[in-house]
C-alpha positions, 0 to 999 in steps of 0.5 A: 500499500503506498500512501500519498504525501509521504516518502519512502524513507518517512514511511520506513519510520512511520512502520518502526513507530507503529511496530514500537506502539504494538510492542508496548501494548504487548508489555502492558497486556503481560503486565495486567494479566494476573499470571503469577509470573509476572514481574513485580513493579514498584515505584514506576521501575522495571526491577523484576526481583522476587519480594525480600522474606520476613526478617526472623526475630532476634533473641538472645539468652544474655544471663547466665553466659553461655557454659557458665559454670558455679552459677547460683542456685537462685539465678535469674534467667534474662535475655534480649528480644526485639519484640518481648511480647512475643517472646517465649522462654523455656529452661529445662535440665540435661534430662529434659524436665521443664522448670517452672517459673514466671516469665516477666516479659516488661524486665525480660527475665524468667525466675525460677519457682524453686532454687536450681539444683546443686551441680546440675546442668540447664539449657535455655531455650528463647524463642521469639515470633513477632507479628508479620516476621519469623520465628528466631531461636536462641539456646545457651546452658550453664551449670549450677554451683556444687553445694557449698559446705556452709549454709546459712537457714532462712527462716520465715515467723508466719507460715502459710496461709496464716490470717493475722492483724493489719500491724502485722510486720513480715519477719525473715530471720537468718541462721547467722548474722549478714555483714552489712556489704552483703545486705543489699544484695540480700535484701534485693532478692527478698520480694513482697506482693501484696493484693492490693498493692501497697507501697512497703520497704524491708527494715534490718533489727539487727543482723539476723533478722528482717522485717517488712511493713507497708506505709500505714497499716495494711488495708484489710483482707490484703492478699501477700505473697513473700519470696526469699531468693537466697540458695547459693547467694553469698551471705558472708565470707564463704557463706550462702544461702541454703534455700528459698522461701515462699510463704502466702499469709492474709491480713484479717479485719481492721482491729486496732486498739487505743489505750489513753492514761488520761481517761484509763480507758481502751478504745476498740475500733474495728473496721473503722468503727468504735465497737468497745470502750474498756476500763483499764489500769495500766503501770504503777508510777514505779513500773509505768506501761510503755508509751508507743505502738505495739502490736500483739506477739502471742496469745495464752488463754492460760499462763504464769507470771513469776516475777520473784527474780525480777523486782525487789524483794517483797514486790515480785509474784508468781500468780495465774494470768488468764487471757494473756497477750503479750506487747513486749519482750520485757513483759508487758500485756493486756490480761485479765487482772480481777484483782484491779477490778475496782481500780480499772478505769480510776488508778494506775496499779499494775506492773507494767501490763494493760489490765482488764476485767475477767469478762472484757479479758475474754471479749478481746482475746476471743476478736484479736489477732496476732499482729493486731496494733495497741497504742498506749499513751500519756505514760511516763516512760516511752516505749523502746524500739526492739521491744517487741514488734515495734515497726509502728513506733517509727515514723515512715522516714525512720523505718526507711533508714533501716533498708539496706538498699 
């Protein structure tokens, strides 16, 4: 076919342009065909490389170090992860037995429920599976220290599932003195969980005993769990913690007793409501009762007070006592004293105790719990800290000074 007005050379150019248009249309059709083998198009480019695969999660065991030996039996397992919320940790011994424990994903720490066994090998496997990514895994092993020959006993005064008063301190004792330079590390391994949560702190009352109290009295019906993780932890030169310790206790209703020397009356408040006012007789001038805040340490339905060796000749006594509740180590009690019935509410005649009638002694004894607080005010003597569980006889600022941390 010949086009009018078009030269031969121009015709060849037109045919080349037409061929280019046809080729372009073929390529465009291929690109939109939905064919699985079609090239991927990005940002208008013509690259035909396949899409990159999802990146694997980056995880690692950071402590104990790989192949570490002599690891403490109460060790924490620490790890790193770019996505802690989707990371799991498994610890197993050489026989494949899994170690039970709790995983703190915020701190990135796995804490075994019990101390690991002396001299055994354990393997840690950390697996991260982030959303949209591939699972990444890290494995590391370590060996726990052999059982030391010098071990320090760790003991709790309270037992599991015991119910105590709102003023009850948590009390942990050690089988030997803990030097000051070791106390911060020991205290850092003593954890208290309260439900509902309440601010509190540990306070060293002596080199062998440490207490814990909240800033104010425990809230009624609080559930408390405290754990002391000291197996294999250095507690002195060449001495190590013998074991871990976990205790769960319950706080009962609020039951608070206040005694005023001026009025010679005890006011009993339960759950914020005054439920009883009781006449009392306190210590006579020569043997005054101590002013301060104490708690009920122990209760004895019947006991014998024998002070013949404590007081000057003619002033000591040996007498049967009903409904005795100890407040101090020096021997101050709340107890029934029928011989002072006529003086109760009027005059102080005791040797330092809080005397009440037989009926009121029974009434109190049937309602109190160990750890219920008692505050005495207005007497000639001030309660000495350490003479009983005097944790509440200190301000919060004073109490915090007894912490090693």
